[in-house]
BAFI-434725 format. One line per 10 residues: number of its first residue (from 1); their letters; for each residue x, y, z of C-alpha. Coordinates in steps of 0.1 Angstrom, whole numbers. Example, Ala and Ser with C-alpha at 12.3 -4.5 7.8 and 13.67 -1.06 7.14 Angstrom:
# BAFI-434725
1) as) 123/-45/78  137/-11/71
***
This chain:
# BAFI-434725
1) mdfliepydr) 0/0/0  14/34/-10  8/57/20  24/87/3  -4/93/-22  -8/130/-18  18/153/-34  20/172/-1  29/140/18  57/132/-7
11) vmtaynlsen) 72/167/-5  71/167/33  86/132/36  114/142/12  120/175/32  120/157/66  144/131/53  168/158/40  166/176/74  173/143/93
21) lkeldnagfw) 203/136/71  217/171/77  213/166/114  232/133/112  259/150/91  263/178/116  266/153/144  295/136/126  277/107/108  273/96/72
31) vfvgkenrkv) 244/75/59  250/48/33  221/32/16  219/2/-8  192/-20/-23  195/-58/-28  172/-84/-41  172/-114/-17  155/-147/-20  126/-154/4
41) tggvgspemf) 120/-191/11  97/-210/33  60/-210/38  35/-223/13  47/-205/-18  77/-210/-40  109/-190/-33  106/-154/-45  130/-125/-50  123/-97/-25
51) pvlivrivrk) 138/-61/-26  156/-52/7  168/-17/16  200/-17/36  209/14/57  242/19/75  250/49/97  287/54/103  309/80/120  326/102/94
61) dsneiikyel) 360/93/107  354/55/107  382/34/92  355/13/75  350/41/50  371/36/19  381/71/6  386/77/-30  406/106/-44  396/120/-78
***
């Protein structure tokens, strides 16, 4: 079910997300996001591919971050 049907809801959700990301950035964190398709098995149906959103919040100075120079 799409709960962001109204244009106002979509705009406000995008605005609030941007503000939250700025707050995390100002607090010294970066947010990394990825999407994967994973296989869901079990139950009565056959295995299906299912989209999964992966979110990771890391301190800006974390040694887990691979820095790339242009």
